[in-house]
C-alpha positions in Angstrom: 178.1 -69.3 34.7 178.0 -65.5 33.6 180.6 -63.6 32.1 179.5 -60.4 34.1 180.9 -58.7 37.1 179.8 -60.8 40.0 179.8 -60.5 43.8 181.1 -63.3 45.9 180.5 -63.5 49.5 181.7 -66.3 51.8 179.4 -68.5 53.8 179.9 -68.3 57.6 177.9 -70.0 60.3 176.9 -66.7 61.8 177.5 -63.4 59.9 177.2 -60.5 62.5 175.5 -57.4 61.4 177.4 -54.2 62.2 174.7 -53.1 64.6 175.2 -56.1 67.0 172.3 -55.0 69.0 169.7 -55.7 66.3 168.8 -59.4 66.2 167.2 -60.6 63.0 166.8 -64.3 63.7 164.8 -65.3 66.6 166.0 -68.9 66.5 167.8 -69.7 69.9 171.5 -70.5 69.7 172.2 -73.8 71.4 175.9 -73.5 71.5 178.5 -71.0 70.2 182.1 -71.6 71.3 184.1 -68.5 72.4 187.1 -68.7 70.0 190.3 -66.9 70.9 192.9 -65.6 68.3 196.7 -65.4 68.5 199.1 -63.1 66.6 201.9 -64.7 64.5 204.3 -62.4 62.9 204.3 -62.2 59.1 201.2 -64.3 59.2 198.6 -62.5 61.1 195.8 -63.4 63.5 195.1 -67.2 63.6 192.2 -68.8 65.4 193.3 -71.1 68.4 192.9 -74.8 67.9 190.2 -74.9 70.6 187.4 -72.6 72.1 188.3 -70.5 75.2 186.9 -72.8 77.6 189.4 -75.7 76.6 192.6 -73.3 76.7 195.1 -74.0 79.3 196.1 -71.3 81.8 199.9 -71.9 81.4 199.9 -71.3 77.6 202.9 -69.4 76.4 201.0 -67.5 73.8 199.1 -64.3 74.2 195.5 -64.8 73.1 192.9 -62.3 72.1 189.1 -62.5 72.7 188.0 -61.3 69.1 189.7 -61.2 65.7 189.3 -57.4 65.7 191.2 -57.0 69.0 193.9 -59.2 67.7 194.2 -57.4 64.4 194.3 -54.1 66.4 197.1 -55.1 68.7 199.0 -57.2 66.2 198.8 -54.6 63.6 196.2 -54.7 60.8 197.9 -57.4 59.0 200.2 -58.8 61.6 202.9 -58.5 58.9 200.6 -59.7 56.1 197.2 -60.5 56.9 195.9 -63.1 56.0 199.0 -65.1 54.9 198.7 -65.2 51.1 198.2 -67.8 48.6 199.8 -70.9 49.7 198.3 -70.3 53.2 196.1 -67.3 52.5 193.6 -69.5 50.7 194.3 -72.3 53.1 193.1 -74.1 56.2 195.0 -71.5 58.4 192.6 -68.7 56.9 189.5 -71.0 57.3 190.3 -71.4 60.9 190.3 -67.7 61.4 186.5 -67.5 62.3 184.3 -70.5 63.2 183.8 -71.9 59.7 185.2 -71.1 56.3 187.3 -68.8 54.4 185.8 -65.4 54.1 186.1 -64.4 50.6 184.3 -61.7 48.8 184.2 -61.0 45.0 182.5 -57.8 44.2 182.2 -57.6 40.3 179.3 -55.4 39.4 179.0 -54.3 35.8 177.3 -51.1 36.8 179.1 -48.1 37.8 179.7 -48.6 41.6 181.8 -46.9 44.1 184.6 -49.5 44.7 185.6 -47.9 48.0 182.0 -48.2 49.2 182.0 -51.9 48.5 185.4 -52.4 50.3 184.1 -50.6 53.3 181.1 -53.0 53.3 183.6 -55.8 53.3 185.1 -54.6 56.5 181.9 -54.0 58.0 180.8 -57.7 57.5 184.4 -59.1 58.3 185.5 -60.3 54.8 189.1 -60.3 54.1 189.3 -60.8 50.3 188.0 -58.9 47.3 188.3 -60.4 44.0 188.3 -57.9 41.2 187.6 -59.1 37.6 189.1 -56.4 35.4 188.6 -57.9 32.0 185.6 -59.7 30.3 183.8 -60.1 27.2 181.2 -57.3 28.2 183.6 -54.4 28.5 187.3 -53.8 28.8 188.4 -51.4 31.5 191.9 -50.5 29.9 191.0 -49.6 26.4 188.2 -46.8 26.2 188.0 -47.1 22.4 187.6 -50.8 22.2 185.3 -52.1 24.8 184.9 -49.6 27.8 181.4 -47.9 28.1 183.3 -44.3 27.8 186.8 -42.9 28.2 185.9 -42.2 31.9 184.8 -45.7 32.7 188.3 -47.3 32.8 191.0 -48.0 35.2 194.3 -46.5 35.0 197.3 -48.4 36.6 197.4 -45.8 39.2 193.7 -46.2 40.1 194.2 -50.0 40.4 197.2 -49.4 42.9 195.1 -46.8 44.9 192.1 -49.3 45.1 194.5 -52.0 46.3 196.1 -49.8 48.9 192.8 -48.6 50.1 191.8 -52.2 50.6 195.0 -53.2 52.2 194.9 -50.6 55.0 191.4 -51.8 55.8 192.6 -55.4 56.2 191.1 -56.5 52.8 193.4 -58.2 50.2 192.6 -57.8 46.5 192.8 -60.6 44.2 192.8 -59.7 40.5 191.3 -61.8 37.7 191.9 -61.3 33.9 189.7 -64.0 32.6 191.1 -65.9 29.6 191.2 -67.4 27.0 187.3 -67.1 26.8 185.2 -64.2 27.8 187.7 -62.0 25.9 186.0 -60.2 23.1 185.6 -56.4 23.6 188.7 -54.5 24.3 190.7 -57.1 22.0 189.6 -55.7 18.6 192.4 -53.3 18.1 194.9 -55.8 16.8 193.8 -55.3 13.2 193.8 -51.5 13.3 197.5 -51.4 14.4 198.8 -54.3 12.3 199.0 -57.0 14.9 196.3 -59.3 13.5 193.5 -60.9 15.3 194.3 -60.8 19.1 190.9 -62.5 19.6 188.6 -64.3 17.4 184.7 -64.6 17.1 184.5 -61.1 18.7 180.8 -60.0 18.7 180.0 -62.5 16.1 176.3 -62.9 15.2 174.4 -65.3 15.2 176.4 -66.1 18.4 174.9 -69.6 19.1 177.5 -72.2 18.1 180.3 -69.9 18.7 180.2 -69.1 22.4 178.3 -69.9 25.6 176.4 -66.7 25.8 176.9 -63.3 23.7 178.9 -61.4 23.1 181.5 -63.8 21.8 185.0 -63.7 21.9 188.2 -65.8 22.8 191.9 -64.9 22.8 193.9 -66.2 19.6 196.6 -68.6 20.9 198.1 -68.7 17.4 199.0 -64.9 17.5 202.2 -64.3 19.5 201.4 -60.6 19.8 198.6 -61.6 22.0 201.0 -62.9 24.6 203.0 -59.8 24.5 199.9 -57.8 25.4 199.0 -60.2 28.3 202.8 -59.8 29.4 202.3 -56.1 29.7 199.1 -56.4 31.6 200.7 -59.0 34.0 203.7 -56.7 34.6 201.5 -53.9 35.6 199.6 -56.4 38.0 202.7 -57.9 39.4 204.0 -54.3 40.4 200.6 -53.3 41.8 199.6 -56.4 44.0 200.8 -56.9 47.4 203.5 -59.6 47.6 203.1 -62.3 47.3 200.5 -61.7 44.5 197.3 -63.5 44.3 196.1 -63.9 40.7 193.0 -65.4 39.1 193.6 -66.5 35.5 189.9 -67.3 34.9 189.9 -70.2 32.4 186.3 -71.1 32.3 183.7 -71.7 29.3 186.3 -72.0 26.4 184.1 -72.9 23.4 186.0 -75.0 20.8 183.8 -74.0 17.8 185.0 -70.4 18.2 188.6 -71.4 17.8 187.7 -74.0 15.0 186.0 -71.1 13.1 189.4 -69.3 12.6 191.4 -70.3 9.7 194.7 -69.0 11.5 194.1 -71.3 14.5 193.4 -74.2 12.4 196.7 -73.8 10.4 198.7 -73.2 13.7 197.2 -76.4 15.2 197.9 -78.4 12.0 201.6 -76.9 12.3 201.9 -78.1 16.0 200.4 -81.7 15.0 197.2 -81.1 16.7 193.9 -82.3 15.2 190.8 -80.2 15.4 189.2 -82.7 17.8 188.3 -82.3 21.4 191.7 -83.8 22.4 193.5 -81.3 20.0 191.7 -78.3 21.5 192.3 -79.4 25.1 196.1 -79.5 24.1 195.8 -76.0 22.6 194.0 -74.7 25.7 196.6 -76.4 28.0 199.4 -74.8 26.0 197.7 -71.5 26.5 197.7 -71.7 30.3 201.3 -73.1 30.3 202.5 -70.1 28.3 200.7 -67.4 30.3 201.8 -69.0 33.7 205.4 -68.7 32.4 204.8 -65.1 31.5 203.4 -64.5 35.0 206.2 -66.3 36.7 208.8 -64.1 34.7 207.1 -60.8 35.8 207.0 -62.0 39.4 210.8 -63.0 39.1 211.5 -59.5 37.6 210.2 -57.9 40.9 211.8 -60.2 43.2 208.9 -62.6 44.0 208.9 -66.3 43.8 206.4 -68.1 41.7 203.0 -68.6 43.4 200.0 -70.7 42.6 197.2 -69.3 40.4 193.5 -69.8 40.5 191.4 -71.2 37.6 187.6 -71.7 37.4 186.6 -75.6 36.8 185.9 -76.4 33.2 186.3 -79.1 30.6 190.1 -78.9 31.2 189.7 -79.7 34.8 187.7 -82.8 34.5 189.3 -85.6 36.5 190.1 -87.7 33.4 192.0 -84.8 31.9 193.4 -82.4 34.6 196.5 -84.4 35.5 197.7 -84.4 32.0 197.3 -80.7 31.5 197.4 -78.8 34.7 200.2 -79.1 37.7 198.5 -79.6 40.9 201.4 -77.6 42.5 200.7 -74.5 40.5 196.8 -74.3 40.1 194.1 -73.9 42.6 190.7 -75.0 41.0 187.5 -73.0 41.8 184.7 -75.4 41.4 181.4 -74.1 40.5 179.7 -77.4 39.7 176.3 -78.2 41.2 176.1 -80.1 44.5 175.4 -83.5 42.5 178.7 -83.1 40.6 181.4 -85.5 41.8 184.2 -83.0 40.4 185.0 -81.5 43.8 185.6 -84.8 45.5 187.4 -86.2 42.5 189.9 -83.2 42.4 190.5 -83.4 46.3 191.2 -87.1 45.9 193.7 -86.3 43.2 195.3 -83.8 45.5 194.2 -80.5 43.9 193.6 -77.4 46.2 190.0 -76.4 45.5 187.6 -73.5 46.3 183.9 -74.5 46.4 181.2 -72.6 44.6 178.1 -74.9 44.3 176.0 -73.1 41.9 172.7 -74.7 42.7 173.2 -73.4 46.4 175.6 -70.5 46.6 174.5 -68.5 43.5 172.5 -65.7 45.0 171.3 -64.7 41.4 169.5 -68.2 40.9 165.8 -68.2 41.3 165.5 -65.1 39.1 166.0 -66.3 35.6 165.5 -69.5 33.5 165.0 -72.7 35.3 167.1 -71.7 38.3 166.0 -72.2 41.8 166.3 -69.6 44.7 168.1 -71.0 47.8 166.9 -69.6 51.2 169.5 -69.1 54.0 168.9 -72.5 55.6 169.8 -74.3 52.3 172.8 -72.1 51.9 174.0 -72.7 55.5 173.2 -76.4 55.3 176.1 -77.1 52.8 179.2 -78.0 54.6 182.6 -78.0 52.8 184.3 -81.5 52.6 187.1 -82.0 55.3 190.3 -82.2 53.4 193.7 -80.5 53.6 193.2 -79.4 50.0 189.8 -77.9 50.6 190.8 -74.2 51.1 187.4 -72.6 51.4 184.1 -71.7 49.8 182.4 -68.8 48.1 178.9 -67.4 47.5 178.5 -65.9 44.0 176.1 -63.4 42.6 176.3 -62.8 38.8 175.3 -59.2 38.2 173.0 -59.5 35.1 169.9 -58.7 37.2 171.5 -56.5 40.0 172.7 -52.9 40.4 174.7 -50.8 42.8 172.0 -50.8 45.4 172.2 -54.6 45.9 175.2 -54.4 48.3 173.1 -52.9 51.1 170.2 -55.0 50.5 172.3 -58.2 50.6 174.0 -57.0 53.8 170.5 -56.6 55.5 169.3 -59.9 54.1 172.3 -61.9 55.0 172.0 -60.7 58.8 
């Protein structure tokens, strides 16, 4: 899994091109149900339980022939559209269009007009944009320590404007600040200001043995100032995001040798009674997530919002034999990016964890262009069906952007349709 900006598109059984008169696939359609939609106040437009042909004529609800018409009459959000996290990433949202949760994550590391990408979201009927603000390649808040230039950063006001721009177009923004790993550039300033190492292993060479891929960098859980910085970031996000806030905390590809290379972290672990073993580092990792979740909850409470579930990538910490000891199923949604032959998704569902599925050997659009990865054509992508479970919230299609640029958005739109 890369640490770059990525693009996530949700698989649907039939994505309709903006130009509906242009048919790309000559394959005859055997049957396509005519779904109808109803408006629910403060929730939004929800797909009916049955196709139109099965609806009773004496129904007390007002139904609309299309999701677009429902959203127009009901109001763009029907109160809030779709209903966020406890239901927004839920089977209610999954039922909005004939298949699964429509979820787009646009995270390109090249200079891209975010408003243009949001317009594309609207065009192809995607209702969520997941924006990864911080990663180890560059830091979009500190121009001196990680951003490409002083002009290539996000101000708090720009983030608010982007969220508002998306919201009035029916697209909800999910912010991700990946941590504790993928956190190198942008965190180097602690030493310069007398706060010590906010992150360790930053840009270390040779990098092998200290991170999954360069440039290295992981947050320093032994430094309390690091948590103060995260609190300030969380405060800005809590105030900017629509209520209730959808927040992705990252949590993938933590590399224990990086932490183990820090004398400060080893001393901290010894003080806490933790050994520098896999078990000890898992406990340190879970303590980190527990601490930042508590900080996030406090910042939400400060603006009058109840605690919300947050999203984490699958990792060593989410393995079936560990997760129940370290992560509360009521507080975490696990985004599983394991290959199809991995049992993790089904194991987490059986344990009662809410999940989002991203099978990397099928739904990674960048596969087939590097290393030993294999390209998946649309038939293979559409052949994967999400497991049926009340805890299965939806699926995503991902493209890590090491080998793409801003022009790929239009190409993908044409390719998928």
